[in-house]
MARBATI-423848 format. One record per residue: z, y, x of N, C-alpha, C in turn; residue number from 0; residue in three letters. Coordinates in steps of 0.05 Angstrom, whole numbers, plus 32768, in hexadecimal, padded with zeros to 4 digits. Each point is the difference from the previous one (the first is absolute). Example, Ala and Ser with C-alpha at 12.3 -4.5 7.8 and 13.67 -1.06 7.14 Angstrom:
BEGIN
+------+------+------+------+------+------+------+------+------+-----+------+
:  nzz :  nyy :  nxx : cazz : cayy : caxx :  czz :  cyy :  cxx : seq : type :
+------+------+------+------+------+------+------+------+------+-----+------+
: 809C : 7F8E : 8108 : 8000 : 8018 : 7FEE : 8000 : 8018 : 8012 :   0 :  ALA :
: 7FF2 : 8015 : 7FF9 : 8001 : 8018 : 8010 : 800E : 8016 : 7FF1 :   1 :  SER :
+------+------+------+------+------+------+------+------+------+-----+------+
END
This chain:
BEGIN
+------+------+------+------+------+------+------+------+------+-----+------+
:  nzz :  nyy :  nxx : cazz : cayy : caxx :  czz :  cyy :  cxx : seq : type :
+------+------+------+------+------+------+------+------+------+-----+------+
: 81FF : 7D88 : 8020 : 8006 : 8008 : 800E : 7FFA : 801C : 8012 :   0 :  UNK :
: 7FF3 : 8009 : 800C : 7FED : 8008 : 800B : 8008 : 801D : 7FF9 :   1 :  UNK :
: 8003 : 8006 : 7FED : 8004 : 8019 : 7FEA : 801C : 8012 : 800F :   2 :  UNK :
: 8012 : 7FE5 : 7FFA : 8018 : 7FFC : 8006 : 800A : 800C : 801E :   3 :  UNK :
: 7FF1 : 7FF2 : 8010 : 800A : 8008 : 801A : 7FEF : 8020 : 8007 :   4 :  UNK :
: 7FEE : 8002 : 7FED : 7FF9 : 801D : 800A : 8014 : 8011 : 7FED :   5 :  UNK :
: 8009 : 8003 : 7FEF : 800D : 8009 : 7FF0 : 801D : 8008 : 8016 :   6 :  UNK :
: 800B : 7FE4 : 8009 : 801A : 7FFC : 800F : 7FF3 : 8011 : 801A :   7 :  UNK :
: 7FEE : 7FFC : 800D : 7FFC : 800D : 8019 : 7FFC : 8021 : 8005 :   8 :  UNK :
: 7FF6 : 8005 : 7FE5 : 7FFD : 8024 : 7FFA : 801D : 8004 : 7FFA :   9 :  UNK :
: 8011 : 7FF4 : 7FEF : 8019 : 8009 : 7FFC : 8016 : 8001 : 8022 :  10 :  UNK :
: 7FFB : 7FF4 : 800B : 800C : 7FF7 : 8012 : 7FF3 : 8016 : 8024 :  11 :  UNK :
: 7FE8 : 8001 : 7FF9 : 7FFF : 801A : 800A : 8004 : 8027 : 7FF8 :  12 :  UNK :
: 8006 : 7FF5 : 7FE3 : 800A : 8027 : 7FF7 : 801C : 7FF7 : 8006 :  13 :  UNK :
: 800E : 7FE8 : 7FFF : 801D : 8005 : 8007 : 8000 : 8007 : 8020 :  14 :  UNK :
: 7FED : 8002 : 800B : 7FFF : 7FFD : 8021 : 7FF8 : 801C : 8006 :  15 :  UNK :
: 7FF3 : 8010 : 7FE6 : 7FEE : 8017 : 8008 : 7FEA : 7FFD : 8006 :  16 :  UNK :
: 7FF5 : 7FEC : 8002 : 7FE6 : 7FFD : 8001 : 7FEA : 8005 : 7FE3 :  17 :  UNK :
: 7FEF : 8014 : 8005 : 7FEF : 7FFB : 7FEB : 7FED : 7FE3 : 8001 :  18 :  UNK :
: 7FFF : 7FF1 : 7FE8 : 7FEB : 7FF4 : 8003 : 7FE5 : 8001 : 7FFA :  19 :  UNK :
: 7FF7 : 7FE8 : 800F : 7FDF : 800A : 7FF5 : 7FF6 : 7FFF : 7FEB :  20 :  UNK :
: 7FEC : 800E : 7FFA : 7FFD : 8001 : 7FE4 : 7FD4 : 7FFB : 7FF7 :  21 :  UNK :
: 7FFF : 7FF1 : 7FF6 : 7FDD : 7FF6 : 7FFF : 7FF5 : 801A : 7FF5 :  22 :  UNK :
: 7FF0 : 8006 : 8011 : 7FF1 : 801F : 7FF7 : 7FF8 : 7FFB : 7FDF :  23 :  UNK :
: 7FFE : 8018 : 7FFD : 7FF1 : 7FFD : 7FDE : 7FE8 : 800C : 8001 :  24 :  UNK :
: 7FEE : 8002 : 7FFA : 7FE2 : 8013 : 7FFC : 8003 : 800D : 7FE3 :  25 :  UNK :
: 7FFE : 8014 : 7FFF : 7FF9 : 8013 : 7FEB : 7FED : 801A : 8001 :  26 :  UNK :
: 7FF5 : 8006 : 7FF3 : 7FE9 : 8015 : 7FFD : 8001 : 8004 : 7FE1 :  27 :  UNK :
: 7FF9 : 8027 : 8001 : 8003 : 8011 : 7FE7 : 7FE6 : 801A : 800B :  28 :  UNK :
: 7FF1 : 7FF9 : 7FF5 : 7FE7 : 8018 : 8001 : 8004 : 8012 : 7FEF :  29 :  UNK :
: 8003 : 801C : 7FFE : 7FFB : 8017 : 7FF5 : 7FF2 : 800F : 8003 :  30 :  UNK :
: 7FFB : 8012 : 7FF3 : 7FF7 : 7FFB : 7FE1 : 7FF4 : 7FEA : 8000 :  31 :  UNK :
: 8004 : 7FEF : 7FE0 : 7FF4 : 7FF0 : 7FF6 : 7FEC : 800C : 7FF6 :  32 :  UNK :
: 7FFD : 8007 : 7FF4 : 7FEA : 8014 : 7FEB : 7FF8 : 801C : 8009 :  33 :  UNK :
: 7FF2 : 8017 : 8009 : 7FFA : 800F : 8009 : 7FE8 : 8005 : 7FEC :  34 :  UNK :
: 7FFA : 8010 : 7FFD : 7FE1 : 800F : 7FFC : 7FFB : 801C : 8003 :  35 :  UNK :
: 7FDC : 8003 : 8003 : 7FF5 : 8019 : 800C : 7FE1 : 7FFB : 7FF5 :  36 :  UNK :
: 7FF4 : 801D : 8000 : 7FE7 : 800B : 7FF1 : 7FF1 : 8004 : 801D :  37 :  UNK :
: 7FEE : 7FF9 : 8009 : 7FF0 : 800D : 800F : 7FE3 : 7FFC : 7FFC :  38 :  UNK :
: 7FF7 : 8014 : 800C : 7FE6 : 7FFE : 800B : 7FE6 : 7FF0 : 800C :  39 :  UNK :
: 7FF0 : 7FF3 : 7FFF : 7FF3 : 7FF6 : 8013 : 8005 : 8010 : 8022 :  40 :  UNK :
: 800B : 7FED : 8008 : 800A : 8008 : 8020 : 7FE1 : 8006 : 8012 :  41 :  UNK :
: 7FEF : 8004 : 8006 : 7FE0 : 800B : 800D : 8007 : 800F : 8011 :  42 :  UNK :
: 8015 : 7FEF : 8010 : 8009 : 8004 : 8023 : 801D : 8007 : 7FF6 :  43 :  UNK :
: 8008 : 8000 : 7FEF : 801F : 8006 : 7FF6 : 8012 : 7FED : 7FFC :  44 :  UNK :
: 8019 : 7FFD : 8016 : 8009 : 7FEB : 7FF6 : 8023 : 8002 : 7FF9 :  45 :  UNK :
: 800A : 7FFA : 7FEF : 8016 : 7FFA : 7FE8 : 801B : 7FF3 : 8012 :  46 :  UNK :
: 801B : 8008 : 7FFD : 800C : 7FE9 : 800A : 801A : 7FF6 : 7FE8 :  47 :  UNK :
: 800B : 7FEA : 800E : 8015 : 7FFA : 7FE6 : 8012 : 7FFA : 8013 :  48 :  UNK :
: 8019 : 8002 : 7FF5 : 8017 : 7FF9 : 8013 : 800F : 7FEA : 7FF2 :  49 :  UNK :
: 800C : 7FF1 : 8014 : 800B : 7FE2 : 7FF7 : 801A : 7FFC : 800A :  50 :  UNK :
: 801B : 7FFB : 7FF8 : 800C : 7FFA : 8012 : 8006 : 7FD8 : 8004 :  51 :  UNK :
: 800B : 7FFD : 800A : 7FFE : 7FE8 : 800D : 8022 : 7FFC : 8000 :  52 :  UNK :
: 800F : 7FF8 : 7FED : 8021 : 8003 : 800D : 800E : 7FDB : 7FFE :  53 :  UNK :
: 800A : 800A : 8016 : 800E : 7FE1 : 8007 : 8014 : 7FF8 : 7FF0 :  54 :  UNK :
: 8006 : 7FEA : 7FEC : 800D : 7FF8 : 7FEF : 8014 : 7FE8 : 8009 :  55 :  UNK :
: 7FF5 : 7FFB : 801E : 800B : 7FE2 : 8000 : 801B : 8005 : 801A :  56 :  UNK :
: 8007 : 7FEE : 8012 : 8020 : 8006 : 800A : 7FF9 : 8004 : 8017 :  57 :  UNK :
: 7FE8 : 7FFF : 8013 : 7FF9 : 8005 : 801C : 7FE9 : 8014 : 7FFA :  58 :  UNK :
: 7FEE : 8004 : 8019 : 7FF6 : 8012 : 8007 : 7FE2 : 7FED : 8009 :  59 :  UNK :
: 7FF1 : 8012 : 7FEE : 7FE2 : 7FE6 : 7FF6 : 7FEF : 800E : 8006 :  60 :  UNK :
: 7FE1 : 7FF1 : 8003 : 7FF0 : 8010 : 8005 : 7FE5 : 8001 : 7FEF :  61 :  UNK :
: 7FEC : 800A : 7FF6 : 7FEE : 7FFF : 7FE6 : 7FE6 : 7FFF : 7FFA :  62 :  UNK :
: 7FF2 : 7FEB : 8003 : 7FE2 : 8001 : 7FF7 : 7FFA : 800B : 7FF1 :  63 :  UNK :
: 7FEE : 801F : 7FFB : 7FF4 : 800B : 7FEE : 7FE5 : 7FFC : 7FFC :  64 :  UNK :
: 7FF7 : 7FFC : 7FE5 : 7FF1 : 7FFD : 7FEE : 7FF1 : 800F : 7FF2 :  65 :  UNK :
: 7FE5 : 800C : 7FFB : 7FF8 : 8013 : 7FF3 : 7FE5 : 7FED : 7FF5 :  66 :  UNK :
: 8007 : 8009 : 7FE6 : 7FE5 : 7FF8 : 7FED : 7FF7 : 800E : 7FF0 :  67 :  UNK :
: 7FEA : 8003 : 7FE1 : 8008 : 8009 : 7FF0 : 7FEE : 7FF2 : 7FEC :  68 :  UNK :
: 8000 : 8007 : 7FE8 : 7FF6 : 7FF6 : 7FEC : 7FDD : 7FFA : 7FF6 :  69 :  UNK :
: 7FF9 : 801C : 7FFE : 7FE4 : 7FF6 : 7FF8 : 7FEA : 800A : 8017 :  70 :  UNK :
: 8003 : 800A : 8017 : 7FF7 : 8009 : 8012 : 7FF9 : 8016 : 8014 :  71 :  UNK :
: 800E : 8015 : 7FED : 7FF5 : 801D : 7FFA : 8017 : 800C : 8015 :  72 :  UNK :
: 8013 : 7FF2 : 8014 : 800D : 8013 : 800D : 7FF9 : 7FF1 : 8017 :  73 :  UNK :
: 8006 : 8004 : 801D : 7FFE : 7FF6 : 8018 : 801B : 8010 : 8011 :  74 :  UNK :
: 800B : 7FE5 : 8007 : 800D : 800B : 8016 : 7FF8 : 800D : 801E :  75 :  UNK :
: 8007 : 8014 : 8003 : 7FFF : 800C : 8021 : 8010 : 7FF2 : 8013 :  76 :  UNK :
: 8019 : 800E : 7FFE : 801B : 7FF6 : 800B : 801A : 7FFD : 7FF5 :  77 :  UNK :
: 8010 : 7FF3 : 800F : 8017 : 7FFE : 7FF9 : 801A : 8009 : 801D :  78 :  UNK :
: 800A : 8010 : 7FF8 : 8012 : 8014 : 800F : 801C : 8002 : 8001 :  79 :  UNK :
: 800D : 8002 : 800C : 801C : 8008 : 8003 : 800F : 7FF6 : 8018 :  80 :  UNK :
: 801B : 8007 : 8004 : 800F : 8004 : 8019 : 8000 : 7FE0 : 8003 :  81 :  UNK :
: 8002 : 7FF2 : 8012 : 7FF6 : 7FE4 : 7FFE : 8000 : 7FEB : 7FFA :  82 :  UNK :
: 7FDE : 800A : 7FF6 : 7FF0 : 7FF1 : 7FEE : 7FEC : 8007 : 8012 :  83 :  UNK :
: 7FEB : 7FE5 : 8007 : 7FE8 : 7FFD : 8010 : 7FF1 : 7FEE : 7FF1 :  84 :  UNK :
: 7FE5 : 8012 : 8007 : 7FED : 7FFE : 7FEB : 7FED : 7FE1 : 8011 :  85 :  UNK :
: 7FFA : 7FEC : 7FEA : 7FF1 : 7FEB : 800A : 7FE7 : 8004 : 8002 :  86 :  UNK :
: 7FF3 : 7FE9 : 8005 : 7FE2 : 8002 : 8010 : 7FEC : 8014 : 7FDE :  87 :  UNK :
: 8007 : 7FF0 : 7FE2 : 7FFB : 800F : 7FE7 : 8001 : 801C : 8001 :  88 :  UNK :
: 7FF8 : 8013 : 7FEE : 8013 : 801B : 7FFA : 8017 : 7FF3 : 7FE1 :  89 :  UNK :
: 7FFE : 7FEB : 7FF7 : 8010 : 7FFC : 7FED : 8013 : 7FEA : 8003 :  90 :  UNK :
: 8007 : 8000 : 801C : 8015 : 7FF2 : 8009 : 8009 : 8006 : 8017 :  91 :  UNK :
: 8023 : 7FFC : 7FFF : 8013 : 8002 : 8017 : 801D : 7FF8 : 8000 :  92 :  UNK :
: 800C : 800B : 800F : 801D : 7FF2 : 8006 : 800C : 8011 : 8006 :  93 :  UNK :
: 801C : 8009 : 7FED : 8016 : 8011 : 800E : 801A : 7FE6 : 8014 :  94 :  UNK :
: 8009 : 8012 : 800F : 800F : 7FE5 : 800B : 801B : 8016 : 7FFD :  95 :  UNK :
: 801A : 7FE8 : 7FFD : 8017 : 800D : 8006 : 800F : 8015 : 7FF6 :  96 :  UNK :
: 7FFD : 7FF8 : 7FE3 : 800E : 800B : 7FE6 : 8014 : 7FF2 : 8003 :  97 :  UNK :
: 801D : 800C : 8003 : 8012 : 8002 : 7FF9 : 800A : 7FF8 : 7FE7 :  98 :  UNK :
: 8016 : 7FE6 : 7FFC : 8017 : 7FFE : 7FE7 : 7FF6 : 8017 : 7FF1 :  99 :  UNK :
: 7FFF : 8011 : 7FE4 : 8003 : 8012 : 7FF6 : 7FFC : 8014 : 8007 : 100 :  UNK :
: 7FEB : 8000 : 8013 : 7FF0 : 8017 : 8003 : 7FE1 : 7FF9 : 7FF8 : 101 :  UNK :
: 7FEC : 801C : 8009 : 7FE9 : 8001 : 7FF5 : 7FE7 : 800C : 800C : 102 :  UNK :
: 7FE9 : 7FF0 : 8004 : 7FEC : 800B : 800F : 7FEF : 8012 : 7FEE : 103 :  UNK :
: 7FF7 : 801C : 8005 : 7FE9 : 800D : 7FEF : 7FE9 : 7FF4 : 800E : 104 :  UNK :
: 7FF0 : 7FFC : 7FE4 : 7FE4 : 7FFA : 800A : 7FED : 8009 : 7FF7 : 105 :  UNK :
: 7FE7 : 8019 : 8010 : 7FEB : 800A : 7FEA : 7FE2 : 7FF0 : 800B : 106 :  UNK :
: 7FFB : 7FF8 : 7FE1 : 7FEE : 7FFE : 8004 : 7FE4 : 800D : 7FF5 : 107 :  UNK :
: 7FE9 : 8004 : 8016 : 7FF4 : 801A : 7FF3 : 7FE5 : 7FEE : 7FF4 : 108 :  UNK :
: 7FF4 : 800A : 7FF3 : 7FE9 : 7FEF : 7FEA : 7FE5 : 8015 : 7FFA : 109 :  UNK :
: 7FE9 : 7FF4 : 7FFE : 7FEF : 800E : 7FF0 : 7FFE : 7FF6 : 7FE9 : 110 :  UNK :
: 7FEB : 8016 : 7FF4 : 7FF8 : 7FF0 : 7FE3 : 7FE6 : 8010 : 7FFB : 111 :  UNK :
: 7FF7 : 7FE3 : 7FF5 : 7FE0 : 7FFB : 8001 : 7FF3 : 800C : 7FEA : 112 :  UNK :
: 7FE6 : 800C : 7FFC : 7FFA : 8012 : 7FE4 : 7FF4 : 7FE7 : 7FF0 : 113 :  UNK :
: 800B : 8005 : 7FE8 : 800B : 7FF7 : 7FEE : 7FF9 : 8012 : 7FDC : 114 :  UNK :
: 8000 : 7FF7 : 7FE7 : 7FFC : 800D : 7FEB : 8019 : 8010 : 7FFC : 115 :  UNK :
: 8007 : 8018 : 7FFD : 801B : 800A : 7FFB : 8015 : 7FF6 : 7FE7 : 116 :  UNK :
: 8012 : 7FFE : 8001 : 8016 : 7FE1 : 7FF5 : 8001 : 7FED : 800A : 117 :  UNK :
: 7FF1 : 7FF9 : 8016 : 8005 : 7FEA : 8008 : 801C : 7FF3 : 8016 : 118 :  UNK :
: 8004 : 7FF2 : 7FFA : 8022 : 7FF5 : 8005 : 8003 : 7FF0 : 8024 : 119 :  UNK :
: 7FFF : 8003 : 8010 : 8011 : 7FE9 : 8003 : 8017 : 7FFE : 8011 : 120 :  UNK :
: 8006 : 7FEA : 800B : 8023 : 8002 : 8009 : 8000 : 7FEF : 8022 : 121 :  UNK :
: 8014 : 8017 : 8016 : 7FFD : 7FFC : 800B : 8017 : 7FEC : 8005 : 122 :  UNK :
: 8001 : 7FE5 : 8006 : 8018 : 7FED : 8008 : 8005 : 8000 : 8020 : 123 :  UNK :
: 801C : 8005 : 8000 : 800B : 7FFE : 8017 : 8018 : 7FEA : 8007 : 124 :  UNK :
: 8003 : 7FEA : 8012 : 8010 : 7FF6 : 7FF7 : 8012 : 7FEA : 8025 : 125 :  UNK :
: 8019 : 8006 : 7FFE : 800B : 7FFA : 8011 : 8008 : 7FE9 : 800A : 126 :  UNK :
: 7FF6 : 7FE9 : 8011 : 800D : 7FE5 : 8000 : 8015 : 8002 : 8015 : 127 :  UNK :
: 8018 : 7FF5 : 8001 : 8016 : 7FF7 : 8010 : 7FF5 : 7FEF : 8017 : 128 :  UNK :
: 8000 : 8005 : 8011 : 7FF1 : 7FF0 : 8017 : 8008 : 7FE5 : 8009 : 129 :  UNK :
: 8021 : 8004 : 7FF8 : 8007 : 7FEB : 800B : 8000 : 7FEA : 7FE4 : 130 :  UNK :
: 7FF9 : 8001 : 7FEE : 8009 : 7FFA : 7FDF : 7FE1 : 8005 : 7FF5 : 131 :  UNK :
: 7FEF : 7FF7 : 7FFF : 7FD9 : 8008 : 7FFA : 800B : 7FFB : 7FDD : 132 :  UNK :
: 800D : 7FFB : 7FF4 : 8004 : 7FF9 : 7FE1 : 8012 : 8020 : 7FF4 : 133 :  UNK :
: 800C : 800C : 801C : 8013 : 8019 : 7FEC : 7FEF : 8013 : 8008 : 134 :  UNK :
: 7FF5 : 800B : 7FEA : 7FE9 : 801C : 7FFF : 800E : 800D : 7FE4 : 135 :  UNK :
: 7FF2 : 8013 : 8003 : 7FFF : 801C : 7FF0 : 7FED : 800C : 7FFE : 136 :  UNK :
: 7FF3 : 800D : 7FEC : 7FE5 : 8016 : 7FFC : 8006 : 8018 : 7FED : 137 :  UNK :
: 7FF0 : 8011 : 8013 : 8009 : 8018 : 7FED : 7FDE : 8008 : 7FF4 : 138 :  UNK :
: 7FFC : 800A : 7FF8 : 7FE3 : 800B : 7FE7 : 7FFF : 8027 : 8003 : 139 :  UNK :
: 7FEA : 7FFE : 800B : 7FF4 : 801A : 7FFC : 7FE6 : 7FFA : 7FF2 : 140 :  UNK :
: 8002 : 8015 : 7FE1 : 7FED : 7FFA : 7FF1 : 7FF3 : 801D : 8007 : 141 :  UNK :
: 7FE6 : 7FFD : 7FFE : 7FE1 : 8014 : 8005 : 7FF9 : 800A : 7FED : 142 :  UNK :
: 7FFD : 8016 : 7FE6 : 7FE3 : 7FFF : 7FF6 : 7FF1 : 801D : 800F : 143 :  UNK :
: 7FE7 : 7FFB : 7FF6 : 7FF3 : 8010 : 800D : 8001 : 8010 : 7FF0 : 144 :  UNK :
: 7FF2 : 801D : 8014 : 7FFB : 8013 : 7FE4 : 7FE9 : 800D : 800D : 145 :  UNK :
: 7FF6 : 8017 : 7FF5 : 7FE2 : 8008 : 800D : 8006 : 801D : 8002 : 146 :  UNK :
: 7FF5 : 8012 : 8011 : 8006 : 801D : 7FFC : 7FF3 : 800A : 7FE9 : 147 :  UNK :
: 800F : 8019 : 7FFD : 7FF4 : 800D : 7FDA : 7FF0 : 801E : 8010 : 148 :  UNK :
: 7FEE : 8007 : 7FF9 : 7FF2 : 800E : 8003 : 7FF3 : 8018 : 7FE9 : 149 :  UNK :
: 800C : 8013 : 8005 : 7FF2 : 8014 : 7FE8 : 7FEA : 8013 : 800B : 150 :  UNK :
: 7FEE : 8009 : 7FF4 : 7FEF : 8015 : 8006 : 8005 : 8012 : 7FF7 : 151 :  UNK :
+------+------+------+------+------+------+------+------+------+-----+------+
END
């Protein structure tokens, strides 16, 4: 009968012009889900990939951000953006107070290790809702290593 009482309470609140309190629903969508790039080995140069953390829930939420890679040829240098706070490690950060229906743009700066031409690695970007760690989404940035062409 608790459900009937809560429905009756909600209807009464609406009849009185008061909005009933809604439970927070957590949601997140990372875009792009997959991006690609061809990169030279870094040799002191860094590259960037941009991801959008979209709050698909019904209330303001903060997110924990983590990056990784599949084969170890990419190294995350930093995560930056408005409202983004870098954690102790360069591959993690937090973005705070993303409003419902809003998005935060996060730039991942990374380097590419030297490897054989055509080698592929994937930068994995994941956002977890701070109040609901099982609520997460990922984006992927697939990097193909290229070598400079030299003609004489």
